C-alpha angles and dihedrals in degrees: 000000000000114000113245093229090062090050089052090054090050091050091051090053092048091050089052095048100085091048092050089051094046097049101036110142091004122134119244121186116206117199106204120193146103127071092333087075091062094061117073093204092051090048089054091049091054092051091045088054092051092047092050091048089053094048093051093052108274122126103227124190120190121210112184140186130199104198098145092050091046091053090048093054093043090057091047088057093046098258117130112218114240129186136196117194089342093308120120114241101237124197121176093274092049091048090053091051092047093052091048095048096043091049091053093048089048092052091050092052093048090050091052092050093049092048086060091058107262133104115254131178126200119214138166126223087259094062113098087357087282097159120033111189145181126211111280116228109181110200087353093297124141106229097168128242098004116134135211113206113242099166138017119202102199097187096102092049093046091048090053093047092047089052093051098256128139105231114218111192132191121199108249114122140174136233126222091276093054096254113149121234135190112236129202106253096226091050092049093047092049094051092045091050091049093050091048091047085230118197090219138020116192121195112200106206141160093261136068092245129274108349128201087203115033090203094055115066090191091063094078117136109238098200128025134172125212095252090049091050091054090050091052090051091049094050094045098248088118108048146150118011092355091069097071091041093053091044089053087051092051092046090054093049090050091050104053108289111127101208134007121200127198109202138174104249090200090071108090111246092000092157093057092044092052097045103036104038130073094230102042126200104242146028121296117201118205142175117284094247097048122115106205135168122174109248092018134087121286124230146123125283 
């Protein structure tokens, strides 16, 4: 008699089949950051997800941060981290630390991917003039070498994808004079996804998605349209640090990305669970005119 656990595995594969067919050869950008970066097992799970996506026909691109590690090394050198509107105040010493830390994280992620049998290539936003930036001045404030992306040249990423590499990008860019700038990881990932016309952009965060009750992780909203997201910001349901993240999501939807997912990166294999299961484990944000039901066909109303 066939063991039930093997039948369960078969059912999981069958459930995933329509999603594999639908998104074959489509680009998915994964923004990896938050507390999930502090756990070696979770880091491995994220890379395993990206590798599996690649092997079943997706074209994944990883954009990662490293904020906790940057803050750690800043404190070790006697610099107290400071933020304005969620952006790290970045003097020349902090910029040097950020480049060093992000480069190390990038190398670790590439190594993990290659240990799993695929070719990966780590790049910064400076490589191939990928991310052209201007100085960011939130609310008119000078916060140092913090960049706002004004142009994305996707050639280096497309060349890597076309040659069967997994691109792994860290968010340091340059202005027209060649000055380096630190870039918020969510902002960089969103602009890269828009320029690539990615089918999906997945933000791995420290929350379960958009919650109607911040104290109840089970209150996450599974499906959300751009107009509904703006309403939730206006009425205070979406607040604090989730506001810029959701606005980045909405900006991406309005600029060519098909779906944006907000997932809890502390859930092992959250990317696979969101993409390949009918229920999903986070919040998906869509265009206002999209009719979408998990497990059903996608289209416009």
